[in-house]
Structure formats: C-alpha cells, structure tokens
N, CA, C, O and CB atoms as a CASP TS submission, in Angstrom:
PFRMAT TS
TARGET T0000
AUTHOR 0000-0000-0000
METHOD Language model
MODEL 1
PARENT N/A
ATOM      1  N   MET     1       0.843  -1.169   0.000  1.00  0.00           N
ATOM      2  CA  MET     1       0.000   0.000   0.000  1.00  0.00           C
ATOM      3  C   MET     1       0.897   1.244   0.000  1.00  0.00           C
ATOM      4  O   MET     1       1.866   1.326   0.754  1.00  0.00           O
ATOM      5  CB  MET     1      -0.963  -0.009   1.221  1.00  0.00           C
ATOM      6  N   ASN     2       0.557   2.194  -0.850  1.00  0.00           N
ATOM      7  CA  ASN     2       1.331   3.421  -0.965  1.00  0.00           C
ATOM      8  C   ASN     2       0.514   4.581  -0.408  1.00  0.00           C
ATOM      9  O   ASN     2      -0.528   4.930  -0.963  1.00  0.00           O
ATOM     10  CB  ASN     2       1.737   3.687  -2.439  1.00  0.00           C
ATOM     11  N   LEU     3       0.973   5.165   0.663  1.00  0.00           N
ATOM     12  CA  LEU     3       0.282   6.300   1.271  1.00  0.00           C
ATOM     13  C   LEU     3       1.068   7.592   0.993  1.00  0.00           C
ATOM     14  O   LEU     3       1.404   8.347   1.905  1.00  0.00           O
ATOM     15  CB  LEU     3       0.105   6.080   2.806  1.00  0.00           C
ATOM     16  N   ASP     4       1.339   7.808  -0.257  1.00  0.00           N
ATOM     17  CA  ASP     4       2.112   8.960  -0.681  1.00  0.00           C
ATOM     18  C   ASP     4       1.358  10.242  -0.352  1.00  0.00           C
ATOM     19  O   ASP     4       0.266  10.465  -0.873  1.00  0.00           O
ATOM     20  CB  ASP     4       2.422   8.883  -2.184  1.00  0.00           C
ATOM     21  N   ILE     5       1.920  11.076   0.495  1.00  0.00           N
ATOM     22  CA  ILE     5       1.255  12.323   0.884  1.00  0.00           C
ATOM     23  C   ILE     5       2.101  13.537   0.490  1.00  0.00           C
ATOM     24  O   ILE     5       2.238  14.495   1.251  1.00  0.00           O
ATOM     25  CB  ILE     5       0.982  12.335   2.403  1.00  0.00           C
ATOM     26  N   PHE     6       2.661  13.468  -0.715  1.00  0.00           N
ATOM     27  CA  PHE     6       3.519  14.540  -1.207  1.00  0.00           C
ATOM     28  C   PHE     6       2.816  15.890  -1.209  1.00  0.00           C
ATOM     29  O   PHE     6       3.458  16.926  -1.038  1.00  0.00           O
ATOM     30  CB  PHE     6       4.002  14.216  -2.599  1.00  0.00           C
ATOM     31  N   TRP     7       1.499  15.883  -1.403  1.00  0.00           N
ATOM     32  CA  TRP     7       0.751  17.127  -1.506  1.00  0.00           C
ATOM     33  C   TRP     7       0.765  17.933  -0.208  1.00  0.00           C
ATOM     34  O   TRP     7       0.507  19.136  -0.235  1.00  0.00           O
ATOM     35  CB  TRP     7      -0.671  16.833  -1.905  1.00  0.00           C
ATOM     36  N   LEU     8       1.060  17.298   0.922  1.00  0.00           N
ATOM     37  CA  LEU     8       1.112  18.030   2.181  1.00  0.00           C
ATOM     38  C   LEU     8       2.226  19.073   2.179  1.00  0.00           C
ATOM     39  O   LEU     8       2.132  20.086   2.873  1.00  0.00           O
ATOM     40  CB  LEU     8       1.304  17.064   3.342  1.00  0.00           C
ATOM     41  N   ASN     9       3.265  18.831   1.413  1.00  0.00           N
ATOM     42  CA  ASN     9       4.383  19.756   1.346  1.00  0.00           C
ATOM     43  C   ASN     9       4.361  20.620   0.092  1.00  0.00           C
ATOM     44  O   ASN     9       5.318  21.350  -0.166  1.00  0.00           O
ATOM     45  CB  ASN     9       5.671  18.996   1.411  1.00  0.00           C
ATOM     46  N   ASP    10       3.310  20.553  -0.674  1.00  0.00           N
ATOM     47  CA  ASP    10       3.204  21.304  -1.915  1.00  0.00           C
ATOM     48  C   ASP    10       2.866  22.756  -1.599  1.00  0.00           C
ATOM     49  O   ASP    10       1.748  23.062  -1.187  1.00  0.00           O
ATOM     50  CB  ASP    10       2.138  20.681  -2.848  1.00  0.00           C
ATOM     51  N   GLU    11       3.827  23.643  -1.792  1.00  0.00           N
ATOM     52  CA  GLU    11       3.638  25.050  -1.459  1.00  0.00           C
ATOM     53  C   GLU    11       2.718  25.774  -2.435  1.00  0.00           C
ATOM     54  O   GLU    11       2.315  26.906  -2.170  1.00  0.00           O
ATOM     55  CB  GLU    11       4.969  25.744  -1.417  1.00  0.00           C
ATOM     56  N   THR    12       2.380  25.148  -3.552  1.00  0.00           N
ATOM     57  CA  THR    12       1.498  25.787  -4.519  1.00  0.00           C
ATOM     58  C   THR    12       0.034  25.668  -4.112  1.00  0.00           C
ATOM     59  O   THR    12      -0.822  26.357  -4.666  1.00  0.00           O
ATOM     60  CB  THR    12       1.704  25.181  -5.893  1.00  0.00           C
ATOM     61  N   LEU    13      -0.255  24.803  -3.154  1.00  0.00           N
ATOM     62  CA  LEU    13      -1.625  24.644  -2.682  1.00  0.00           C
ATOM     63  C   LEU    13      -1.973  25.764  -1.700  1.00  0.00           C
ATOM     64  O   LEU    13      -1.089  26.473  -1.218  1.00  0.00           O
ATOM     65  CB  LEU    13      -1.816  23.260  -2.018  1.00  0.00           C
ATOM     66  N   ALA    14      -3.252  25.914  -1.413  1.00  0.00           N
ATOM     67  CA  ALA    14      -3.718  26.958  -0.500  1.00  0.00           C
ATOM     68  C   ALA    14      -3.026  26.842   0.856  1.00  0.00           C
ATOM     69  O   ALA    14      -2.692  25.751   1.318  1.00  0.00           O
ATOM     70  CB  ALA    14      -5.244  26.878  -0.325  1.00  0.00           C
ATOM     71  N   ASP    15      -2.828  27.975   1.462  1.00  0.00           N
ATOM     72  CA  ASP    15      -2.221  28.026   2.783  1.00  0.00           C
ATOM     73  C   ASP    15      -3.155  27.342   3.778  1.00  0.00           C
ATOM     74  O   ASP    15      -4.274  27.807   3.995  1.00  0.00           O
ATOM     75  CB  ASP    15      -1.926  29.497   3.209  1.00  0.00           C
ATOM     76  N   SER    16      -2.713  26.262   4.373  1.00  0.00           N
ATOM     77  CA  SER    16      -3.572  25.496   5.270  1.00  0.00           C
ATOM     78  C   SER    16      -3.962  26.284   6.510  1.00  0.00           C
ATOM     79  O   SER    16      -4.965  25.963   7.147  1.00  0.00           O
ATOM     80  CB  SER    16      -2.883  24.220   5.678  1.00  0.00           C
ATOM     81  N   ALA    17      -3.199  27.299   6.864  1.00  0.00           N
ATOM     82  CA  ALA    17      -3.535  28.106   8.036  1.00  0.00           C
ATOM     83  C   ALA    17      -4.780  28.945   7.793  1.00  0.00           C
ATOM     84  O   ALA    17      -5.449  29.351   8.743  1.00  0.00           O
ATOM     85  CB  ALA    17      -2.366  29.009   8.413  1.00  0.00           C
ATOM     86  N   SER    18      -5.097  29.210   6.529  1.00  0.00           N
ATOM     87  CA  SER    18      -6.259  30.046   6.228  1.00  0.00           C
ATOM     88  C   SER    18      -7.506  29.226   5.907  1.00  0.00           C
ATOM     89  O   SER    18      -8.544  29.791   5.561  1.00  0.00           O
ATOM     90  CB  SER    18      -5.945  30.962   5.068  1.00  0.00           C
ATOM     91  N   LEU    19      -7.416  27.910   6.018  1.00  0.00           N
ATOM     92  CA  LEU    19      -8.566  27.054   5.760  1.00  0.00           C
ATOM     93  C   LEU    19      -9.556  27.141   6.922  1.00  0.00           C
ATOM     94  O   LEU    19      -9.159  27.414   8.055  1.00  0.00           O
ATOM     95  CB  LEU    19      -8.116  25.593   5.538  1.00  0.00           C
ATOM     96  N   PRO    20     -10.840  26.911   6.647  1.00  0.00           N
ATOM     97  CA  PRO    20     -11.824  26.884   7.741  1.00  0.00           C
ATOM     98  C   PRO    20     -11.530  25.728   8.693  1.00  0.00           C
ATOM     99  O   PRO    20     -10.752  24.827   8.381  1.00  0.00           O
ATOM    100  CB  PRO    20     -13.264  26.760   7.181  1.00  0.00           C
ATOM    101  N   ALA    21     -12.160  25.774   9.841  1.00  0.00           N
ATOM    102  CA  ALA    21     -11.995  24.716  10.843  1.00  0.00           C
ATOM    103  C   ALA    21     -12.472  23.380  10.268  1.00  0.00           C
ATOM    104  O   ALA    21     -13.343  23.360   9.399  1.00  0.00           O
ATOM    105  CB  ALA    21     -12.779  25.062  12.145  1.00  0.00           C
ATOM    106  N   PRO    22     -11.915  22.273  10.740  1.00  0.00           N
ATOM    107  CA  PRO    22     -12.293  20.955  10.220  1.00  0.00           C
ATOM    108  C   PRO    22     -13.791  20.676  10.280  1.00  0.00           C
ATOM    109  O   PRO    22     -14.336  20.062   9.363  1.00  0.00           O
ATOM    110  CB  PRO    22     -11.569  19.889  10.981  1.00  0.00           C
ATOM    111  N   ASP    23     -14.467  21.118  11.344  1.00  0.00           N
ATOM    112  CA  ASP    23     -15.901  20.868  11.425  1.00  0.00           C
ATOM    113  C   ASP    23     -16.668  21.654  10.364  1.00  0.00           C
ATOM    114  O   ASP    23     -17.694  21.188   9.869  1.00  0.00           O
ATOM    115  CB  ASP    23     -16.419  21.224  12.814  1.00  0.00           C
ATOM    116  N   VAL    24     -16.183  22.825  10.016  1.00  0.00           N
ATOM    117  CA  VAL    24     -16.812  23.618   8.961  1.00  0.00           C
ATOM    118  C   VAL    24     -16.598  22.932   7.616  1.00  0.00           C
ATOM    119  O   VAL    24     -17.527  22.827   6.814  1.00  0.00           O
ATOM    120  CB  VAL    24     -16.241  25.063   8.936  1.00  0.00           C
ATOM    121  N   LEU    25     -15.380  22.467   7.370  1.00  0.00           N
ATOM    122  CA  LEU    25     -15.089  21.750   6.128  1.00  0.00           C
ATOM    123  C   LEU    25     -15.932  20.485   6.029  1.00  0.00           C
ATOM    124  O   LEU    25     -16.477  20.182   4.968  1.00  0.00           O
ATOM    125  CB  LEU    25     -13.596  21.399   6.043  1.00  0.00           C
ATOM    126  N   ALA    26     -16.040  19.752   7.124  1.00  0.00           N
ATOM    127  CA  ALA    26     -16.836  18.523   7.126  1.00  0.00           C
ATOM    128  C   ALA    26     -18.301  18.830   6.818  1.00  0.00           C
ATOM    129  O   ALA    26     -18.941  18.089   6.073  1.00  0.00           O
ATOM    130  CB  ALA    26     -16.716  17.804   8.484  1.00  0.00           C
ATOM    131  N   GLN    27     -18.833  19.903   7.378  1.00  0.00           N
ATOM    132  CA  GLN    27     -20.226  20.274   7.128  1.00  0.00           C
ATOM    133  C   GLN    27     -20.427  20.654   5.669  1.00  0.00           C
ATOM    134  O   GLN    27     -21.438  20.288   5.071  1.00  0.00           O
ATOM    135  CB  GLN    27     -20.649  21.432   8.040  1.00  0.00           C
ATOM    136  N   GLU    28     -19.479  21.385   5.088  1.00  0.00           N
ATOM    137  CA  GLU    28     -19.569  21.760   3.677  1.00  0.00           C
ATOM    138  C   GLU    28     -19.523  20.522   2.776  1.00  0.00           C
ATOM    139  O   GLU    28     -20.266  20.427   1.800  1.00  0.00           O
ATOM    140  CB  GLU    28     -18.430  22.726   3.307  1.00  0.00           C
ATOM    141  N   ILE    29     -18.654  19.589   3.112  1.00  0.00           N
ATOM    142  CA  ILE    29     -18.558  18.347   2.339  1.00  0.00           C
ATOM    143  C   ILE    29     -19.865  17.581   2.435  1.00  0.00           C
ATOM    144  O   ILE    29     -20.374  17.091   1.427  1.00  0.00           O
ATOM    145  CB  ILE    29     -17.383  17.473   2.836  1.00  0.00           C
ATOM    146  N   LEU    30     -20.408  17.474   3.635  1.00  0.00           N
ATOM    147  CA  LEU    30     -21.670  16.767   3.836  1.00  0.00           C
ATOM    148  C   LEU    30     -22.792  17.403   3.027  1.00  0.00           C
ATOM    149  O   LEU    30     -23.573  16.697   2.390  1.00  0.00           O
ATOM    150  CB  LEU    30     -22.038  16.748   5.317  1.00  0.00           C
ATOM    151  N   GLU    31     -22.878  18.731   3.048  1.00  0.00           N
ATOM    152  CA  GLU    31     -23.920  19.426   2.289  1.00  0.00           C
ATOM    153  C   GLU    31     -23.760  19.186   0.788  1.00  0.00           C
ATOM    154  O   GLU    31     -24.746  18.985   0.079  1.00  0.00           O
ATOM    155  CB  GLU    31     -23.885  20.932   2.588  1.00  0.00           C
ATOM    156  N   ASN    32     -22.516  19.208   0.307  1.00  0.00           N
ATOM    157  CA  ASN    32     -22.269  18.953  -1.115  1.00  0.00           C
ATOM    158  C   ASN    32     -22.655  17.528  -1.496  1.00  0.00           C
ATOM    159  O   ASN    32     -23.254  17.303  -2.548  1.00  0.00           O
ATOM    160  CB  ASN    32     -20.797  19.204  -1.454  1.00  0.00           C
ATOM    161  N   LEU    33     -22.314  16.572  -0.643  1.00  0.00           N
ATOM    162  CA  LEU    33     -22.663  15.179  -0.924  1.00  0.00           C
ATOM    163  C   LEU    33     -24.175  14.971  -0.915  1.00  0.00           C
ATOM    164  O   LEU    33     -24.705  14.238  -1.749  1.00  0.00           O
ATOM    165  CB  LEU    33     -22.003  14.251   0.094  1.00  0.00           C
ATOM    166  N   GLN    34     -24.865  15.608   0.019  1.00  0.00           N
ATOM    167  CA  GLN    34     -26.318  15.480   0.079  1.00  0.00           C
ATOM    168  C   GLN    34     -26.971  16.095  -1.155  1.00  0.00           C
ATOM    169  O   GLN    34     -27.928  15.537  -1.692  1.00  0.00           O
ATOM    170  CB  GLN    34     -26.859  16.143   1.350  1.00  0.00           C
ATOM    171  N   ALA    35     -26.464  17.236  -1.606  1.00  0.00           N
ATOM    172  CA  ALA    35     -27.015  17.873  -2.802  1.00  0.00           C
ATOM    173  C   ALA    35     -26.767  17.003  -4.028  1.00  0.00           C
ATOM    174  O   ALA    35     -27.635  16.878  -4.892  1.00  0.00           O
ATOM    175  CB  ALA    35     -26.400  19.272  -3.006  1.00  0.00           C
ATOM    176  N   THR    36     -25.594  16.407  -4.103  1.00  0.00           N
ATOM    177  CA  THR    36     -25.271  15.525  -5.227  1.00  0.00           C
ATOM    178  C   THR    36     -26.172  14.299  -5.223  1.00  0.00           C
ATOM    179  O   THR    36     -26.672  13.893  -6.272  1.00  0.00           O
ATOM    180  CB  THR    36     -23.796  15.098  -5.173  1.00  0.00           C
ATOM    181  N   LEU    37     -26.380  13.710  -4.058  1.00  0.00           N
ATOM    182  CA  LEU    37     -27.256  12.545  -3.950  1.00  0.00           C
ATOM    183  C   LEU    37     -28.685  12.904  -4.363  1.00  0.00           C
ATOM    184  O   LEU    37     -29.351  12.111  -5.028  1.00  0.00           O
ATOM    185  CB  LEU    37     -27.238  11.991  -2.511  1.00  0.00           C
ATOM    186  N   ALA    38     -29.154  14.074  -3.983  1.00  0.00           N
ATOM    187  CA  ALA    38     -30.496  14.513  -4.367  1.00  0.00           C
ATOM    188  C   ALA    38     -30.597  14.656  -5.887  1.00  0.00           C
ATOM    189  O   ALA    38     -31.617  14.301  -6.477  1.00  0.00           O
ATOM    190  CB  ALA    38     -30.847  15.851  -3.678  1.00  0.00           C
ATOM    191  N   GLN    39     -29.551  15.171  -6.515  1.00  0.00           N
ATOM    192  CA  GLN    39     -29.546  15.305  -7.977  1.00  0.00           C
ATOM    193  C   GLN    39     -29.574  13.938  -8.649  1.00  0.00           C
ATOM    194  O   GLN    39     -30.311  13.736  -9.615  1.00  0.00           O
ATOM    195  CB  GLN    39     -28.310  16.094  -8.442  1.00  0.00           C
ATOM    196  N   PHE    40     -28.774  12.995  -8.145  1.00  0.00           N
ATOM    197  CA  PHE    40     -28.777  11.647  -8.716  1.00  0.00           C
ATOM    198  C   PHE    40     -30.127  10.974  -8.516  1.00  0.00           C
ATOM    199  O   PHE    40     -30.612  10.272  -9.404  1.00  0.00           O
ATOM    200  CB  PHE    40     -27.668  10.794  -8.088  1.00  0.00           C
ATOM    201  N   SER    41     -30.726  11.182  -7.371  1.00  0.00           N
ATOM    202  CA  SER    41     -32.049  10.606  -7.119  1.00  0.00           C
ATOM    203  C   SER    41     -33.072  11.159  -8.099  1.00  0.00           C
ATOM    204  O   SER    41     -33.919  10.423  -8.605  1.00  0.00           O
ATOM    205  CB  SER    41     -32.495  10.886  -5.679  1.00  0.00           C
ATOM    206  N   SER    42     -32.990  12.443  -8.360  1.00  0.00           N
ATOM    207  CA  SER    42     -33.898  13.074  -9.312  1.00  0.00           C
ATOM    208  C   SER    42     -33.719  12.496 -10.712  1.00  0.00           C
ATOM    209  O   SER    42     -34.697  12.236 -11.412  1.00  0.00           O
ATOM    210  CB  SER    42     -33.676  14.585  -9.335  1.00  0.00           C
ATOM    211  N   ILE    43     -32.491  12.302 -11.108  1.00  0.00           N
ATOM    212  CA  ILE    43     -32.196  11.724 -12.427  1.00  0.00           C
ATOM    213  C   ILE    43     -32.726  10.289 -12.495  1.00  0.00           C
ATOM    214  O   ILE    43     -33.317   9.886 -13.497  1.00  0.00           O
ATOM    215  CB  ILE    43     -30.661  11.754 -12.715  1.00  0.00           C
ATOM    216  N   ALA    44     -32.510   9.524 -11.426  1.00  0.00           N
ATOM    217  CA  ALA    44     -32.980   8.132 -11.400  1.00  0.00           C
ATOM    218  C   ALA    44     -34.492   8.078 -11.494  1.00  0.00           C
ATOM    219  O   ALA    44     -35.032   7.201 -12.168  1.00  0.00           O
ATOM    220  CB  ALA    44     -32.508   7.419 -10.123  1.00  0.00           C
ATOM    221  N   GLU    45     -35.187   8.993 -10.836  1.00  0.00           N
ATOM    222  CA  GLU    45     -36.648   9.041 -10.921  1.00  0.00           C
ATOM    223  C   GLU    45     -37.096   9.329 -12.339  1.00  0.00           C
ATOM    224  O   GLU    45     -38.080   8.751 -12.801  1.00  0.00           O
ATOM    225  CB  GLU    45     -37.211  10.097  -9.970  1.00  0.00           C
ATOM    226  N   GLU    46     -36.400  10.208 -13.040  1.00  0.00           N
ATOM    227  CA  GLU    46     -36.755  10.516 -14.429  1.00  0.00           C
ATOM    228  C   GLU    46     -36.622   9.283 -15.308  1.00  0.00           C
ATOM    229  O   GLU    46     -37.456   9.066 -16.186  1.00  0.00           O
ATOM    230  CB  GLU    46     -35.872  11.646 -14.973  1.00  0.00           C
ATOM    231  N   PHE    47     -35.593   8.471 -15.092  1.00  0.00           N
ATOM    232  CA  PHE    47     -35.423   7.256 -15.864  1.00  0.00           C
ATOM    233  C   PHE    47     -36.516   6.247 -15.564  1.00  0.00           C
ATOM    234  O   PHE    47     -36.992   5.563 -16.470  1.00  0.00           O
ATOM    235  CB  PHE    47     -34.069   6.650 -15.591  1.00  0.00           C
ATOM    236  N   GLU    48     -36.916   6.147 -14.318  1.00  0.00           N
ATOM    237  CA  GLU    48     -37.969   5.206 -13.935  1.00  0.00           C
ATOM    238  C   GLU    48     -39.293   5.604 -14.555  1.00  0.00           C
ATOM    239  O   GLU    48     -40.071   4.735 -14.949  1.00  0.00           O
ATOM    240  CB  GLU    48     -38.102   5.131 -12.413  1.00  0.00           C
ATOM    241  N   ILE    49     -39.567   6.886 -14.650  1.00  0.00           N
ATOM    242  CA  ILE    49     -40.819   7.371 -15.218  1.00  0.00           C
ATOM    243  C   ILE    49     -40.850   7.136 -16.735  1.00  0.00           C
ATOM    244  O   ILE    49     -41.897   6.809 -17.295  1.00  0.00           O
ATOM    245  CB  ILE    49     -41.007   8.871 -14.902  1.00  0.00           C
ATOM    246  N   SER    50     -39.705   7.302 -17.391  1.00  0.00           N
ATOM    247  CA  SER    50     -39.677   7.202 -18.852  1.00  0.00           C
ATOM    248  C   SER    50     -39.635   5.755 -19.342  1.00  0.00           C
ATOM    249  O   SER    50     -39.804   5.515 -20.538  1.00  0.00           O
ATOM    250  CB  SER    50     -38.481   7.955 -19.395  1.00  0.00           C
ATOM    251  N   GLU    51     -39.416   4.794 -18.461  1.00  0.00           N
ATOM    252  CA  GLU    51     -39.344   3.383 -18.903  1.00  0.00           C
ATOM    253  C   GLU    51     -40.704   2.758 -19.007  1.00  0.00           C
ATOM    254  O   GLU    51     -40.819   1.585 -19.363  1.00  0.00           O
ATOM    255  CB  GLU    51     -38.492   2.565 -17.953  1.00  0.00           C
TER
END
C-alpha cells in the first residue's frame, strides 16, 4: 500500500492556516454530498418514469 502524501508539502496549494476549521469543512462536504445525492435521485426518478 502506498500512502504517498507529497501534496502536504506542496507550497502551490492553498495556505492550510487560512482554511476553515475541520468541522466547517466537514459540514460543507456533507452538504455537497447530500445535494449531489439529491440530484442523482432526481435523475434516477426521471429514468424510472420514462421506462
């Protein structure tokens, strides 16, 4: 298993000190995932109706 974490030292990425708190990031990720799931559900419903 390769756990290459080279990106942690990549200075071209955003300054990690200016990132939101982990709980804020987790909440944003959760909201994005829920919105994506809702979109996929909507698409799946359209396919079920058209069959």
